[in-house]
VOMAR-149968 format. One record per residue (C-alpha): x, y negated, z; residue in one letter. Coordinates in steps of 0.2 Angstrom, whole numbers, padded with zeros to 4 digits, always signed. Layout:
BEGIN
XYZA;...
//
This chain:
BEGIN
+0694-0698+0564M;+0679-0707+0570K;+0682-0723+0581T;+0672-0730+0595F;+0670-0749+0597S;+0684-0758+0606D;+0678-0774+0615P;+0695-0782+0614L;+0697-0779+0595K;+0679-0785+0592I;+0683-0801+0602I;+0699-0804+0593E;+0688-0806+0577Q;+0678-0821+0585L;+0684-0839+0583N;+0681-0844+0601I;+0688-0861+0606S;+0697-0863+0623D;+0683-0874+0629D;+0668-0864+0622A;+0652-0860+0632H;+0648-0842+0629V;+0632-0833+0633A;+0632-0814+0634D;+0614-0809+0632F;+0611-0792+0640G;+0629-0791+0648C;+0627-0775+0657G;+0643-0770+0665T;+0651-0787+0659G;+0665-0779+0649I;+0663-0792+0635Y;+0660-0806+0647S;+0676-0803+0657I;+0687-0801+0642A;+0680-0817+0635I;+0682-0827+0651A;+0700-0821+0653K;+0703-0828+0635K;+0696-0845+0639L;+0706-0859+0646I;+0692-0873+0650N;+0677-0864+0644G;+0663-0854+0653K;+0654-0838+0651V;+0637-0835+0657F;+0633-0816+0658A;+0614-0813+0658I;+0605-0797+0662D;+0588-0792+0669V;+0595-0778+0680Q;+0599-0786+0696K;+0611-0772+0701D;+0622-0775+0686M;+0622-0794+0690I;+0627-0790+0708E;+0641-0778+0702R;+0648-0791+0690L;+0647-0804+0703A;+0658-0793+0714N;+0671-0790+0700I;+0671-0809+0697V;+0674-0813+0715K;+0688-0799+0717S;+0697-0803+0701E;+0695-0822+0704N;+0687-0826+0687I;+0681-0843+0690N;+0674-0847+0673N;+0661-0832+0673L;+0644-0835+0680R;+0633-0819+0682P;+0615-0824+0679V;+0599-0814+0683W;+0587-0817+0669G;+0576-0810+0656D;+0582-0814+0638I;+0566-0810+0629D;+0556-0823+0639E;+0554-0842+0636N;+0569-0850+0646N;+0573-0832+0652G;+0592-0835+0651S;+0590-0850+0663R;+0603-0860+0652L;+0601-0877+0646R;+0595-0881+0628E;+0608-0884+0615N;+0622-0880+0627S;+0630-0864+0620I;+0644-0862+0607D;+0642-0843+0605L;+0629-0830+0610V;+0634-0812+0610I;+0622-0797+0610L;+0631-0781+0612V;+0621-0764+0613N;+0606-0774+0618T;+0595-0777+0603L;+0588-0759+0603F;+0583-0761+0621Q;+0573-0777+0619I;+0554-0776+0618T;+0550-0794+0611N;+0564-0797+0598K;+0556-0813+0592K;+0557-0821+0610K;+0575-0815+0611L;+0580-0824+0596F;+0569-0839+0601E;+0579-0840+0617E;+0596-0838+0609A;+0591-0852+0596F;+0585-0863+0610R;+0601-0862+0620V;+0613-0863+0605M;+0621-0879+0599K;+0618-0883+0580S;+0632-0874+0570G;+0636-0862+0584S;+0637-0843+0581E;+0628-0827+0587I;+0637-0810+0587M;+0627-0794+0586I;+0635-0777+0589V;+0623-0763+0591D;+0621-0744+0588W;+0621-0738+0570A;+0617-0720+0575E;+0613-0709+0590S;+0624-0694+0593F;+0629-0681+0606G;+0618-0689+0619N;+0628-0705+0618I;+0618-0721+0613G;+0600-0724+0611P;+0587-0711+0605R;+0586-0711+0586E;+0569-0719+0586D;+0575-0734+0597H;+0589-0739+0585I;+0587-0755+0576I;+0597-0753+0559G;+0609-0766+0553E;+0597-0772+0539N;+0583-0774+0551T;+0594-0784+0563A;+0600-0795+0548K;+0582-0798+0543L;+0577-0802+0561L;+0591-0815+0562I;+0586-0823+0546E;+0568-0823+0551E;+0572-0833+0567N;+0582-0847+0560G;+0600-0840+0558F;+0611-0838+0543V;+0621-0822+0541F;+0640-0826+0540E;+0650-0810+0540K;+0651-0792+0545D;+0664-0788+0558I;+0674-0772+0562E;+0666-0763+0577V;+0670-0744+0575G;+0661-0730+0567D;+0645-0728+0578H;+0640-0747+0578H;+0637-0761+0566Y;+0642-0779+0569G;+0640-0796+0562F;+0640-0814+0565I;+0627-0827+0560A;+0626-0846+0563R;+0612-0858+0569K;+0611-0872+0557L;
//
């Protein structure tokens, strides 16, 4: 039986310290941001998306659920300083179902690299296939090998694959 990606199971595979600063690049509805924020004790999550309606919706959830360590941020992650985060301030960047949507992937990875501390990690989870009108069109999918090549071309070192379900691929890389 095919399985779909489960945010909680994916997050369990990450080594996130209680005081980590995490950036969710292209957070969408914020499901990963919320789950990570609830796991942190002294850390912060910055949920960044270019769609203002998504950020406003997430801000309402944050307020109604009293999630004090999650900051929704309106920003464009494939522009210089588009995340609006400080340089060398982030312990973990996550990109979930975002890579296939980005026009300027080089700028995206430059922005991630800029905000990440030396030795910090980036997690990428994206669609491995298009099926049954779920996920991106086939011609928009960025394959796993291409994603790993993009990571390495932009100053990151592949660390390990992670389990993410049958319709996605996932891995972690590190900024040296």
